[in-house]
N, CA, C, O and CB atoms as a CASP TS submission, in Angstrom:
PFRMAT TS
TARGET T0000
AUTHOR 0000-0000-0000
METHOD Language model
MODEL 1
PARENT N/A
ATOM      1  N   MET     1      -3.705 159.666 262.786  1.00  0.00           N
ATOM      2  CA  MET     1      -4.142 159.402 264.149  1.00  0.00           C
ATOM      3  C   MET     1      -5.386 160.218 264.491  1.00  0.00           C
ATOM      4  O   MET     1      -6.283 159.734 265.182  1.00  0.00           O
ATOM      5  CB  MET     1      -3.017 159.712 265.136  1.00  0.00           C
ATOM      6  N   ASP     2      -5.433 161.464 264.002  1.00  0.00           N
ATOM      7  CA  ASP     2      -6.606 162.293 264.273  1.00  0.00           C
ATOM      8  C   ASP     2      -7.863 161.718 263.646  1.00  0.00           C
ATOM      9  O   ASP     2      -8.947 161.835 264.218  1.00  0.00           O
ATOM     10  CB  ASP     2      -6.381 163.701 263.766  1.00  0.00           C
ATOM     11  N   SER     3      -7.735 161.096 262.474  1.00  0.00           N
ATOM     12  CA  SER     3      -8.916 160.525 261.826  1.00  0.00           C
ATOM     13  C   SER     3      -9.472 159.364 262.652  1.00  0.00           C
ATOM     14  O   SER     3     -10.688 159.182 262.713  1.00  0.00           O
ATOM     15  CB  SER     3      -8.572 160.050 260.397  1.00  0.00           C
ATOM     16  N   MET     4      -8.605 158.584 263.284  1.00  0.00           N
ATOM     17  CA  MET     4      -9.073 157.494 264.143  1.00  0.00           C
ATOM     18  C   MET     4      -9.781 158.063 265.377  1.00  0.00           C
ATOM     19  O   MET     4     -10.817 157.547 265.798  1.00  0.00           O
ATOM     20  CB  MET     4      -7.889 156.587 264.569  1.00  0.00           C
ATOM     21  N   LYS     5      -9.221 159.117 265.943  1.00  0.00           N
ATOM     22  CA  LYS     5      -9.835 159.757 267.110  1.00  0.00           C
ATOM     23  C   LYS     5     -11.206 160.315 266.738  1.00  0.00           C
ATOM     24  O   LYS     5     -12.162 160.170 267.500  1.00  0.00           O
ATOM     25  CB  LYS     5      -8.925 160.884 267.662  1.00  0.00           C
ATOM     26  N   ASN     6     -11.308 160.952 265.570  1.00  0.00           N
ATOM     27  CA  ASN     6     -12.592 161.486 265.117  1.00  0.00           C
ATOM     28  C   ASN     6     -13.608 160.373 264.910  1.00  0.00           C
ATOM     29  O   ASN     6     -14.774 160.524 265.275  1.00  0.00           O
ATOM     30  CB  ASN     6     -12.413 162.277 263.823  1.00  0.00           C
ATOM     31  N   LEU     7     -13.179 159.257 264.328  1.00  0.00           N
ATOM     32  CA  LEU     7     -14.065 158.123 264.120  1.00  0.00           C
ATOM     33  C   LEU     7     -14.568 157.579 265.456  1.00  0.00           C
ATOM     34  O   LEU     7     -15.758 157.306 265.608  1.00  0.00           O
ATOM     35  CB  LEU     7     -13.347 157.022 263.332  1.00  0.00           C
ATOM     36  N   MET     8     -13.668 157.424 266.415  1.00  0.00           N
ATOM     37  CA  MET     8     -14.063 156.910 267.728  1.00  0.00           C
ATOM     38  C   MET     8     -15.042 157.864 268.417  1.00  0.00           C
ATOM     39  O   MET     8     -15.983 157.417 269.071  1.00  0.00           O
ATOM     40  CB  MET     8     -12.822 156.690 268.614  1.00  0.00           C
ATOM     41  N   ASN     9     -14.829 159.159 268.277  1.00  0.00           N
ATOM     42  CA  ASN     9     -15.762 160.134 268.857  1.00  0.00           C
ATOM     43  C   ASN     9     -17.144 160.030 268.215  1.00  0.00           C
ATOM     44  O   ASN     9     -18.156 160.126 268.909  1.00  0.00           O
ATOM     45  CB  ASN     9     -15.214 161.561 268.692  1.00  0.00           C
ATOM     46  N   LYS    10     -17.195 159.835 266.901  1.00  0.00           N
ATOM     47  CA  LYS    10     -18.477 159.678 266.214  1.00  0.00           C
ATOM     48  C   LYS    10     -19.190 158.414 266.676  1.00  0.00           C
ATOM     49  O   LYS    10     -20.392 158.431 266.941  1.00  0.00           O
ATOM     50  CB  LYS    10     -18.272 159.641 264.695  1.00  0.00           C
ATOM     51  N   VAL    11     -18.443 157.320 266.771  1.00  0.00           N
ATOM     52  CA  VAL    11     -19.032 156.050 267.206  1.00  0.00           C
ATOM     53  C   VAL    11     -19.570 156.183 268.633  1.00  0.00           C
ATOM     54  O   VAL    11     -20.682 155.741 268.922  1.00  0.00           O
ATOM     55  CB  VAL    11     -17.986 154.903 267.125  1.00  0.00           C
ATOM     56  N   SER    12     -18.787 156.787 269.515  1.00  0.00           N
ATOM     57  CA  SER    12     -19.218 156.962 270.904  1.00  0.00           C
ATOM     58  C   SER    12     -20.463 157.833 270.985  1.00  0.00           C
ATOM     59  O   SER    12     -21.392 157.531 271.733  1.00  0.00           O
ATOM     60  CB  SER    12     -18.092 157.578 271.741  1.00  0.00           C
ATOM     61  N   GLY    13     -20.478 158.909 270.215  1.00  0.00           N
ATOM     62  CA  GLY    13     -21.635 159.802 270.224  1.00  0.00           C
ATOM     63  C   GLY    13     -22.889 159.104 269.730  1.00  0.00           C
ATOM     64  O   GLY    13     -23.960 159.254 270.317  1.00  0.00           O
ATOM     65  N   THR    14     -22.760 158.341 268.654  1.00  0.00           N
ATOM     66  CA  THR    14     -23.900 157.610 268.113  1.00  0.00           C
ATOM     67  C   THR    14     -24.394 156.571 269.113  1.00  0.00           C
ATOM     68  O   THR    14     -25.601 156.406 269.291  1.00  0.00           O
ATOM     69  CB  THR    14     -23.527 156.936 266.785  1.00  0.00           C
ATOM     70  N   ALA    15     -23.481 155.878 269.759  1.00  0.00           N
ATOM     71  CA  ALA    15     -23.859 154.867 270.756  1.00  0.00           C
ATOM     72  C   ALA    15     -24.624 155.505 271.910  1.00  0.00           C
ATOM     73  O   ALA    15     -25.592 154.925 272.403  1.00  0.00           O
ATOM     74  CB  ALA    15     -22.609 154.137 271.290  1.00  0.00           C
ATOM     75  N   ARG    16     -24.208 156.680 272.343  1.00  0.00           N
ATOM     76  CA  ARG    16     -24.893 157.365 273.441  1.00  0.00           C
ATOM     77  C   ARG    16     -26.268 157.891 273.023  1.00  0.00           C
ATOM     78  O   ARG    16     -27.177 157.990 273.848  1.00  0.00           O
ATOM     79  CB  ARG    16     -24.035 158.516 273.953  1.00  0.00           C
ATOM     80  N   GLU    17     -26.415 158.225 271.753  1.00  0.00           N
ATOM     81  CA  GLU    17     -27.698 158.721 271.252  1.00  0.00           C
ATOM     82  C   GLU    17     -28.737 157.612 271.134  1.00  0.00           C
ATOM     83  O   GLU    17     -29.936 157.891 271.111  1.00  0.00           O
ATOM     84  CB  GLU    17     -27.508 159.389 269.902  1.00  0.00           C
ATOM     85  N   HIS    18     -28.297 156.363 271.060  1.00  0.00           N
ATOM     86  CA  HIS    18     -29.190 155.211 270.869  1.00  0.00           C
ATOM     87  C   HIS    18     -28.877 154.136 271.913  1.00  0.00           C
ATOM     88  O   HIS    18     -28.422 153.048 271.560  1.00  0.00           O
ATOM     89  CB  HIS    18     -29.045 154.630 269.427  1.00  0.00           C
ATOM     90  N   PRO    19     -29.118 154.432 273.196  1.00  0.00           N
ATOM     91  CA  PRO    19     -28.697 153.505 274.256  1.00  0.00           C
ATOM     92  C   PRO    19     -29.363 152.135 274.205  1.00  0.00           C
ATOM     93  O   PRO    19     -28.732 151.136 274.549  1.00  0.00           O
ATOM     94  CB  PRO    19     -28.972 154.117 275.582  1.00  0.00           C
ATOM     95  N   ASP    20     -30.635 152.066 273.778  1.00  0.00           N
ATOM     96  CA  ASP    20     -31.286 150.756 273.728  1.00  0.00           C
ATOM     97  C   ASP    20     -30.649 149.862 272.668  1.00  0.00           C
ATOM     98  O   ASP    20     -30.386 148.685 272.916  1.00  0.00           O
ATOM     99  CB  ASP    20     -32.782 150.916 273.448  1.00  0.00           C
ATOM    100  N   GLN    21     -30.404 150.427 271.483  1.00  0.00           N
ATOM    101  CA  GLN    21     -29.763 149.649 270.428  1.00  0.00           C
ATOM    102  C   GLN    21     -28.338 149.282 270.824  1.00  0.00           C
ATOM    103  O   GLN    21     -27.878 148.172 270.555  1.00  0.00           O
ATOM    104  CB  GLN    21     -29.765 150.430 269.106  1.00  0.00           C
ATOM    105  N   THR    22     -27.648 150.211 271.459  1.00  0.00           N
ATOM    106  CA  THR    22     -26.281 149.942 271.902  1.00  0.00           C
ATOM    107  C   THR    22     -26.272 148.798 272.913  1.00  0.00           C
ATOM    108  O   THR    22     -25.445 147.891 272.824  1.00  0.00           O
ATOM    109  CB  THR    22     -25.647 151.211 272.516  1.00  0.00           C
ATOM    110  N   GLY    23     -27.189 148.844 273.868  1.00  0.00           N
ATOM    111  CA  GLY    23     -27.275 147.789 274.878  1.00  0.00           C
ATOM    112  C   GLY    23     -27.549 146.433 274.263  1.00  0.00           C
ATOM    113  O   GLY    23     -26.955 145.431 274.661  1.00  0.00           O
ATOM    114  N   ARG    24     -28.462 146.401 273.279  1.00  0.00           N
ATOM    115  CA  ARG    24     -28.752 145.122 272.604  1.00  0.00           C
ATOM    116  C   ARG    24     -27.526 144.618 271.851  1.00  0.00           C
ATOM    117  O   ARG    24     -27.246 143.419 271.848  1.00  0.00           O
ATOM    118  CB  ARG    24     -29.944 145.278 271.628  1.00  0.00           C
ATOM    119  N   GLY    25     -26.793 145.529 271.214  1.00  0.00           N
ATOM    120  CA  GLY    25     -25.581 145.128 270.501  1.00  0.00           C
ATOM    121  C   GLY    25     -24.529 144.571 271.445  1.00  0.00           C
ATOM    122  O   GLY    25     -23.863 143.585 271.131  1.00  0.00           O
ATOM    123  N   ILE    26     -24.381 145.206 272.601  1.00  0.00           N
ATOM    124  CA  ILE    26     -23.425 144.719 273.599  1.00  0.00           C
ATOM    125  C   ILE    26     -23.848 143.334 274.073  1.00  0.00           C
ATOM    126  O   ILE    26     -23.009 142.449 274.238  1.00  0.00           O
ATOM    127  CB  ILE    26     -23.325 145.700 274.801  1.00  0.00           C
ATOM    128  N   ASP    27     -25.148 143.144 274.293  1.00  0.00           N
ATOM    129  CA  ASP    27     -25.648 141.830 274.711  1.00  0.00           C
ATOM    130  C   ASP    27     -25.325 140.767 273.664  1.00  0.00           C
ATOM    131  O   ASP    27     -24.840 139.685 273.997  1.00  0.00           O
ATOM    132  CB  ASP    27     -27.168 141.886 274.957  1.00  0.00           C
ATOM    133  N   ARG    28     -25.596 141.082 272.396  1.00  0.00           N
ATOM    134  CA  ARG    28     -25.333 140.114 271.322  1.00  0.00           C
ATOM    135  C   ARG    28     -23.855 139.769 271.234  1.00  0.00           C
ATOM    136  O   ARG    28     -23.481 138.603 271.105  1.00  0.00           O
ATOM    137  CB  ARG    28     -25.817 140.663 269.979  1.00  0.00           C
ATOM    138  N   MET    29     -23.027 140.790 271.306  1.00  0.00           N
ATOM    139  CA  MET    29     -21.585 140.541 271.199  1.00  0.00           C
ATOM    140  C   MET    29     -21.063 139.728 272.381  1.00  0.00           C
ATOM    141  O   MET    29     -20.224 138.844 272.208  1.00  0.00           O
ATOM    142  CB  MET    29     -20.826 141.866 271.107  1.00  0.00           C
ATOM    143  N   SER    30     -21.559 140.026 273.576  1.00  0.00           N
ATOM    144  CA  SER    30     -21.085 139.268 274.742  1.00  0.00           C
ATOM    145  C   SER    30     -21.571 137.820 274.685  1.00  0.00           C
ATOM    146  O   SER    30     -20.852 136.904 275.085  1.00  0.00           O
ATOM    147  CB  SER    30     -21.560 139.935 276.049  1.00  0.00           C
ATOM    148  N   GLU    31     -22.797 137.615 274.186  1.00  0.00           N
ATOM    149  CA  GLU    31     -23.292 136.245 274.032  1.00  0.00           C
ATOM    150  C   GLU    31     -22.439 135.467 273.028  1.00  0.00           C
ATOM    151  O   GLU    31     -22.112 134.303 273.256  1.00  0.00           O
ATOM    152  CB  GLU    31     -24.766 136.255 273.583  1.00  0.00           C
ATOM    153  N   GLU    32     -22.087 136.107 271.929  1.00  0.00           N
ATOM    154  CA  GLU    32     -21.263 135.441 270.907  1.00  0.00           C
ATOM    155  C   GLU    32     -19.862 135.137 271.449  1.00  0.00           C
ATOM    156  O   GLU    32     -19.326 134.053 271.222  1.00  0.00           O
ATOM    157  CB  GLU    32     -21.161 136.323 269.635  1.00  0.00           C
ATOM    158  N   ALA    33     -19.276 136.096 272.163  1.00  0.00           N
ATOM    159  CA  ALA    33     -17.948 135.866 272.747  1.00  0.00           C
ATOM    160  C   ALA    33     -18.011 134.707 273.747  1.00  0.00           C
ATOM    161  O   ALA    33     -17.114 133.865 273.789  1.00  0.00           O
ATOM    162  CB  ALA    33     -17.420 137.158 273.444  1.00  0.00           C
ATOM    163  N   ASP    34     -19.071 134.674 274.542  1.00  0.00           N
ATOM    164  CA  ASP    34     -19.241 133.598 275.521  1.00  0.00           C
ATOM    165  C   ASP    34     -19.399 132.252 274.804  1.00  0.00           C
ATOM    166  O   ASP    34     -18.827 131.248 275.229  1.00  0.00           O
ATOM    167  CB  ASP    34     -20.469 133.877 276.430  1.00  0.00           C
ATOM    168  N   ARG    35     -20.166 132.237 273.735  1.00  0.00           N
ATOM    169  CA  ARG    35     -20.368 131.003 272.970  1.00  0.00           C
ATOM    170  C   ARG    35     -19.048 130.518 272.364  1.00  0.00           C
ATOM    171  O   ARG    35     -18.730 129.330 272.425  1.00  0.00           O
ATOM    172  CB  ARG    35     -21.417 131.224 271.856  1.00  0.00           C
ATOM    173  N   ARG    36     -18.295 131.433 271.787  1.00  0.00           N
ATOM    174  CA  ARG    36     -17.046 131.047 271.117  1.00  0.00           C
ATOM    175  C   ARG    36     -15.971 130.584 272.090  1.00  0.00           C
ATOM    176  O   ARG    36     -15.081 129.818 271.719  1.00  0.00           O
ATOM    177  CB  ARG    36     -16.518 132.206 270.305  1.00  0.00           C
ATOM    178  N   THR    37     -16.052 131.042 273.319  1.00  0.00           N
ATOM    179  CA  THR    37     -15.064 130.609 274.312  1.00  0.00           C
ATOM    180  C   THR    37     -15.589 129.465 275.174  1.00  0.00           C
ATOM    181  O   THR    37     -14.934 129.053 276.131  1.00  0.00           O
ATOM    182  CB  THR    37     -14.665 131.783 275.201  1.00  0.00           C
ATOM    183  N   GLY    38     -16.759 128.958 274.838  1.00  0.00           N
ATOM    184  CA  GLY    38     -17.326 127.836 275.573  1.00  0.00           C
ATOM    185  C   GLY    38     -17.665 128.169 277.019  1.00  0.00           C
ATOM    186  O   GLY    38     -17.680 127.280 277.871  1.00  0.00           O
ATOM    187  N   GLY    39     -17.935 129.429 277.301  1.00  0.00           N
ATOM    188  CA  GLY    39     -18.289 129.842 278.657  1.00  0.00           C
ATOM    189  C   GLY    39     -17.109 129.960 279.597  1.00  0.00           C
ATOM    190  O   GLY    39     -17.283 130.281 280.773  1.00  0.00           O
ATOM    191  N   LYS    40     -15.914 129.706 279.100  1.00  0.00           N
ATOM    192  CA  LYS    40     -14.714 129.705 279.952  1.00  0.00           C
ATOM    193  C   LYS    40     -14.442 131.073 280.579  1.00  0.00           C
ATOM    194  O   LYS    40     -13.915 131.156 281.689  1.00  0.00           O
ATOM    195  CB  LYS    40     -13.500 129.267 279.140  1.00  0.00           C
ATOM    196  N   TYR    41     -14.797 132.136 279.875  1.00  0.00           N
ATOM    197  CA  TYR    41     -14.489 133.490 280.351  1.00  0.00           C
ATOM    198  C   TYR    41     -15.755 134.303 280.634  1.00  0.00           C
ATOM    199  O   TYR    41     -15.736 135.529 280.521  1.00  0.00           O
ATOM    200  CB  TYR    41     -13.628 134.221 279.323  1.00  0.00           C
ATOM    201  N   SER    42     -16.836 133.647 280.994  1.00  0.00           N
ATOM    202  CA  SER    42     -18.120 134.321 281.201  1.00  0.00           C
ATOM    203  C   SER    42     -18.027 135.497 282.163  1.00  0.00           C
ATOM    204  O   SER    42     -18.583 136.563 281.898  1.00  0.00           O
ATOM    205  CB  SER    42     -19.136 133.336 281.715  1.00  0.00           C
ATOM    206  N   GLY    43     -17.338 135.314 283.259  1.00  0.00           N
ATOM    207  CA  GLY    43     -17.221 136.387 284.249  1.00  0.00           C
ATOM    208  C   GLY    43     -16.531 137.611 283.683  1.00  0.00           C
ATOM    209  O   GLY    43     -16.954 138.742 283.924  1.00  0.00           O
ATOM    210  N   HIS    44     -15.470 137.384 282.932  1.00  0.00           N
ATOM    211  CA  HIS    44     -14.737 138.493 282.322  1.00  0.00           C
ATOM    212  C   HIS    44     -15.573 139.179 281.248  1.00  0.00           C
ATOM    213  O   HIS    44     -15.586 140.405 281.149  1.00  0.00           O
ATOM    214  CB  HIS    44     -13.418 137.996 281.722  1.00  0.00           C
ATOM    215  N   ILE    45     -16.271 138.375 280.445  1.00  0.00           N
ATOM    216  CA  ILE    45     -17.111 138.921 279.384  1.00  0.00           C
ATOM    217  C   ILE    45     -18.245 139.745 279.981  1.00  0.00           C
ATOM    218  O   ILE    45     -18.533 140.841 279.502  1.00  0.00           O
ATOM    219  CB  ILE    45     -17.676 137.793 278.501  1.00  0.00           C
ATOM    220  N   ASP    46     -18.889 139.228 281.021  1.00  0.00           N
ATOM    221  CA  ASP    46     -19.971 139.964 281.672  1.00  0.00           C
ATOM    222  C   ASP    46     -19.477 141.286 282.253  1.00  0.00           C
ATOM    223  O   ASP    46     -20.146 142.312 282.133  1.00  0.00           O
ATOM    224  CB  ASP    46     -20.600 139.114 282.772  1.00  0.00           C
ATOM    225  N   LYS    47     -18.316 141.257 282.877  1.00  0.00           N
ATOM    226  CA  LYS    47     -17.754 142.469 283.462  1.00  0.00           C
ATOM    227  C   LYS    47     -17.472 143.516 282.379  1.00  0.00           C
ATOM    228  O   LYS    47     -17.780 144.694 282.555  1.00  0.00           O
ATOM    229  CB  LYS    47     -16.466 142.142 284.237  1.00  0.00           C
ATOM    230  N   GLY    48     -16.888 143.084 281.266  1.00  0.00           N
ATOM    231  CA  GLY    48     -16.610 144.000 280.169  1.00  0.00           C
ATOM    232  C   GLY    48     -17.890 144.555 279.561  1.00  0.00           C
ATOM    233  O   GLY    48     -17.962 145.739 279.234  1.00  0.00           O
ATOM    234  N   ALA    49     -18.893 143.708 279.409  1.00  0.00           N
ATOM    235  CA  ALA    49     -20.169 144.146 278.848  1.00  0.00           C
ATOM    236  C   ALA    49     -20.843 145.157 279.777  1.00  0.00           C
ATOM    237  O   ALA    49     -21.397 146.152 279.309  1.00  0.00           O
ATOM    238  CB  ALA    49     -21.098 142.937 278.607  1.00  0.00           C
ATOM    239  N   ASP    50     -20.801 144.916 281.073  1.00  0.00           N
ATOM    240  CA  ASP    50     -21.387 145.862 282.033  1.00  0.00           C
ATOM    241  C   ASP    50     -20.694 147.217 281.966  1.00  0.00           C
ATOM    242  O   ASP    50     -21.348 148.259 282.010  1.00  0.00           O
ATOM    243  CB  ASP    50     -21.300 145.303 283.460  1.00  0.00           C
ATOM    244  N   ARG    51     -19.368 147.200 281.859  1.00  0.00           N
ATOM    245  CA  ARG    51     -18.625 148.470 281.759  1.00  0.00           C
ATOM    246  C   ARG    51     -18.968 149.194 280.466  1.00  0.00           C
ATOM    247  O   ARG    51     -19.102 150.418 280.454  1.00  0.00           O
ATOM    248  CB  ARG    51     -17.103 148.220 281.833  1.00  0.00           C
ATOM    249  N   ALA    52     -19.108 148.452 279.388  1.00  0.00           N
ATOM    250  CA  ALA    52     -19.476 149.073 278.112  1.00  0.00           C
ATOM    251  C   ALA    52     -20.863 149.694 278.207  1.00  0.00           C
ATOM    252  O   ALA    52     -21.080 150.804 277.721  1.00  0.00           O
ATOM    253  CB  ALA    52     -19.432 148.038 276.966  1.00  0.00           C
ATOM    254  N   ARG    53     -21.805 148.988 278.830  1.00  0.00           N
ATOM    255  CA  ARG    53     -23.157 149.537 278.998  1.00  0.00           C
ATOM    256  C   ARG    53     -23.127 150.830 279.797  1.00  0.00           C
ATOM    257  O   ARG    53     -23.792 151.802 279.439  1.00  0.00           O
ATOM    258  CB  ARG    53     -24.071 148.515 279.690  1.00  0.00           C
ATOM    259  N   ARG    54     -22.353 150.843 280.883  1.00  0.00           N
ATOM    260  CA  ARG    54     -22.267 152.068 281.698  1.00  0.00           C
ATOM    261  C   ARG    54     -21.627 153.201 280.901  1.00  0.00           C
ATOM    262  O   ARG    54     -22.058 154.349 281.009  1.00  0.00           O
ATOM    263  CB  ARG    54     -21.458 151.806 282.991  1.00  0.00           C
ATOM    264  N   SER    55     -20.620 152.898 280.116  1.00  0.00           N
ATOM    265  CA  SER    55     -19.929 153.925 279.335  1.00  0.00           C
ATOM    266  C   SER    55     -20.830 154.551 278.287  1.00  0.00           C
ATOM    267  O   SER    55     -20.771 155.757 278.046  1.00  0.00           O
ATOM    268  CB  SER    55     -18.708 153.337 278.667  1.00  0.00           C
ATOM    269  N   PHE    56     -21.665 153.729 277.664  1.00  0.00           N
ATOM    270  CA  PHE    56     -22.484 154.221 276.568  1.00  0.00           C
ATOM    271  C   PHE    56     -23.934 154.441 276.951  1.00  0.00           C
ATOM    272  O   PHE    56     -24.758 154.758 276.093  1.00  0.00           O
ATOM    273  CB  PHE    56     -22.415 153.273 275.428  1.00  0.00           C
ATOM    274  N   GLY    57     -24.261 154.278 278.225  1.00  0.00           N
ATOM    275  CA  GLY    57     -25.626 154.542 278.671  1.00  0.00           C
ATOM    276  C   GLY    57     -26.623 153.514 278.188  1.00  0.00           C
ATOM    277  O   GLY    57     -27.807 153.818 278.048  1.00  0.00           O
ATOM    278  N   GLY    58     -26.165 152.304 277.930  1.00  0.00           N
ATOM    279  CA  GLY    58     -27.061 151.241 277.480  1.00  0.00           C
ATOM    280  C   GLY    58     -27.881 150.696 278.630  1.00  0.00           C
ATOM    281  O   GLY    58     -28.036 151.350 279.662  1.00  0.00           O
ATOM    282  N   HIS    59     -28.399 149.509 278.449  1.00  0.00           N
ATOM    283  CA  HIS    59     -29.210 148.862 279.490  1.00  0.00           C
ATOM    284  C   HIS    59     -28.471 148.861 280.811  1.00  0.00           C
ATOM    285  O   HIS    59     -27.252 149.025 280.843  1.00  0.00           O
ATOM    286  CB  HIS    59     -29.574 147.422 279.088  1.00  0.00           C
ATOM    287  N   GLY    60     -29.198 148.677 281.901  1.00  0.00           N
ATOM    288  CA  GLY    60     -28.562 148.568 283.206  1.00  0.00           C
ATOM    289  C   GLY    60     -27.678 147.349 283.264  1.00  0.00           C
ATOM    290  O   GLY    60     -27.703 146.530 282.345  1.00  0.00           O
ATOM    291  N   GLY    61     -26.898 147.204 284.312  1.00  0.00           N
ATOM    292  CA  GLY    61     -25.970 146.092 284.451  1.00  0.00           C
ATOM    293  C   GLY    61     -26.662 144.760 284.415  1.00  0.00           C
ATOM    294  O   GLY    61     -27.866 144.663 284.650  1.00  0.00           O
ATOM    295  N   GLY    62     -25.911 143.751 284.125  1.00  0.00           N
ATOM    296  CA  GLY    62     -26.439 142.402 284.185  1.00  0.00           C
ATOM    297  C   GLY    62     -26.626 141.759 282.843  1.00  0.00           C
ATOM    298  O   GLY    62     -26.153 140.643 282.628  1.00  0.00           O
ATOM    299  N   GLY    63     -27.294 142.418 281.938  1.00  0.00           N
ATOM    300  CA  GLY    63     -27.458 141.914 280.583  1.00  0.00           C
ATOM    301  C   GLY    63     -27.951 140.489 280.516  1.00  0.00           C
ATOM    302  O   GLY    63     -29.104 140.213 280.847  1.00  0.00           O
ATOM    303  N   ARG    64     -27.106 139.591 280.098  1.00  0.00           N
ATOM    304  CA  ARG    64     -27.476 138.214 279.808  1.00  0.00           C
ATOM    305  C   ARG    64     -27.842 137.412 281.037  1.00  0.00           C
ATOM    306  O   ARG    64     -28.760 136.593 280.989  1.00  0.00           O
ATOM    307  CB  ARG    64     -26.367 137.540 279.100  1.00  0.00           C
ATOM    308  N   HIS    65     -27.146 137.629 282.128  1.00  0.00           N
ATOM    309  CA  HIS    65     -27.299 136.748 283.283  1.00  0.00           C
ATOM    310  C   HIS    65     -27.947 137.419 284.481  1.00  0.00           C
ATOM    311  O   HIS    65     -27.999 136.827 285.559  1.00  0.00           O
ATOM    312  CB  HIS    65     -25.969 136.216 283.685  1.00  0.00           C
ATOM    313  N   GLY    66     -28.443 138.637 284.319  1.00  0.00           N
ATOM    314  CA  GLY    66     -29.030 139.339 285.456  1.00  0.00           C
ATOM    315  C   GLY    66     -27.943 139.821 286.385  1.00  0.00           C
ATOM    316  O   GLY    66     -26.757 139.696 286.078  1.00  0.00           O
ATOM    317  N   GLY    67     -28.333 140.365 287.508  1.00  0.00           N
ATOM    318  CA  GLY    67     -27.348 140.850 288.464  1.00  0.00           C
ATOM    319  C   GLY    67     -26.773 142.160 288.026  1.00  0.00           C
ATOM    320  O   GLY    67     -27.484 142.973 287.435  1.00  0.00           O
ATOM    321  N   GLY    68     -25.522 142.396 288.289  1.00  0.00           N
ATOM    322  CA  GLY    68     -24.889 143.654 287.922  1.00  0.00           C
ATOM    323  C   GLY    68     -25.291 144.751 288.875  1.00  0.00           C
ATOM    324  O   GLY    68     -25.897 144.502 289.917  1.00  0.00           O
ATOM    325  N   THR    69     -24.945 145.974 288.503  1.00  0.00           N
ATOM    326  CA  THR    69     -25.195 147.092 289.399  1.00  0.00           C
ATOM    327  C   THR    69     -26.549 147.708 289.182  1.00  0.00           C
ATOM    328  O   THR    69     -27.093 148.339 290.088  1.00  0.00           O
ATOM    329  CB  THR    69     -24.141 148.133 289.232  1.00  0.00           C
ATOM    330  N   GLY    70     -27.121 147.537 287.972  1.00  0.00           N
ATOM    331  CA  GLY    70     -28.378 148.175 287.674  1.00  0.00           C
ATOM    332  C   GLY    70     -28.218 149.659 287.422  1.00  0.00           C
ATOM    333  O   GLY    70     -29.214 150.366 287.264  1.00  0.00           O
ATOM    334  N   ASP    71     -27.009 150.141 287.381  1.00  0.00           N
ATOM    335  CA  ASP    71     -26.716 151.556 287.191  1.00  0.00           C
ATOM    336  C   ASP    71     -26.762 151.855 285.689  1.00  0.00           C
ATOM    337  O   ASP    71     -25.839 151.500 284.957  1.00  0.00           O
ATOM    338  CB  ASP    71     -25.321 151.936 287.807  1.00  0.00           C
ATOM    339  N   ASP    72     -27.833 152.507 285.233  1.00  0.00           N
ATOM    340  CA  ASP    72     -27.945 152.810 283.810  1.00  0.00           C
ATOM    341  C   ASP    72     -27.886 154.314 283.558  1.00  0.00           C
ATOM    342  O   ASP    72     -28.447 154.809 282.580  1.00  0.00           O
ATOM    343  CB  ASP    72     -29.244 152.233 283.246  1.00  0.00           C
ATOM    344  N   ARG    73     -27.216 155.024 284.427  1.00  0.00           N
ATOM    345  CA  ARG    73     -27.142 156.477 284.300  1.00  0.00           C
ATOM    346  C   ARG    73     -26.130 156.917 283.258  1.00  0.00           C
ATOM    347  O   ARG    73     -26.077 158.102 282.928  1.00  0.00           O
ATOM    348  CB  ARG    73     -26.797 157.094 285.629  1.00  0.00           C
ATOM    349  N   GLY    74     -25.333 156.016 282.733  1.00  0.00           N
ATOM    350  CA  GLY    74     -24.327 156.390 281.745  1.00  0.00           C
ATOM    351  C   GLY    74     -23.091 156.895 282.442  1.00  0.00           C
ATOM    352  O   GLY    74     -22.758 156.432 283.533  1.00  0.00           O
ATOM    353  N   GLY    75     -22.404 157.838 281.826  1.00  0.00           N
ATOM    354  CA  GLY    75     -21.188 158.376 282.418  1.00  0.00           C
ATOM    355  C   GLY    75     -19.989 157.508 282.065  1.00  0.00           C
ATOM    356  O   GLY    75     -20.080 156.643 281.193  1.00  0.00           O
ATOM    357  N   GLY    76     -18.898 157.731 282.720  1.00  0.00           N
ATOM    358  CA  GLY    76     -17.662 157.016 282.427  1.00  0.00           C
ATOM    359  C   GLY    76     -17.581 155.690 283.126  1.00  0.00           C
ATOM    360  O   GLY    76     -18.479 155.312 283.878  1.00  0.00           O
ATOM    361  N   PRO    77     -16.498 154.981 282.876  1.00  0.00           N
ATOM    362  CA  PRO    77     -16.294 153.684 283.530  1.00  0.00           C
ATOM    363  C   PRO    77     -16.224 153.822 285.047  1.00  0.00           C
ATOM    364  O   PRO    77     -15.792 154.849 285.570  1.00  0.00           O
ATOM    365  CB  PRO    77     -15.018 153.027 283.011  1.00  0.00           C
ATOM    366  N   ALA    78     -16.648 152.792 285.733  1.00  0.00           N
ATOM    367  CA  ALA    78     -16.608 152.812 287.195  1.00  0.00           C
ATOM    368  C   ALA    78     -15.164 152.883 287.679  1.00  0.00           C
ATOM    369  O   ALA    78     -14.260 152.327 287.055  1.00  0.00           O
ATOM    370  CB  ALA    78     -17.310 151.566 287.780  1.00  0.00           C
ATOM    371  N   ALA    79     -14.965 153.552 288.764  1.00  0.00           N
ATOM    372  CA  ALA    79     -13.610 153.684 289.320  1.00  0.00           C
ATOM    373  C   ALA    79     -13.217 152.459 290.100  1.00  0.00           C
ATOM    374  O   ALA    79     -12.111 152.398 290.637  1.00  0.00           O
ATOM    375  CB  ALA    79     -13.510 154.911 290.210  1.00  0.00           C
TER
END
């Protein structure tokens, strides 16, 4: 269990060190998820992508469809 925790900490740290690349990766993954679900869950996918961006300090909110909070300060998930 500790090895999984260590791996997750490394991944999180790397994502925070490279916010632009992380943001682009989140955008790509959300676009693919949206494509595979035929747009049925777009709102949920966008919300999850925005939270991931805020968690890892990636691009501001909105990503694929614009909008969002525009909060790109990083930090933890919104309350």
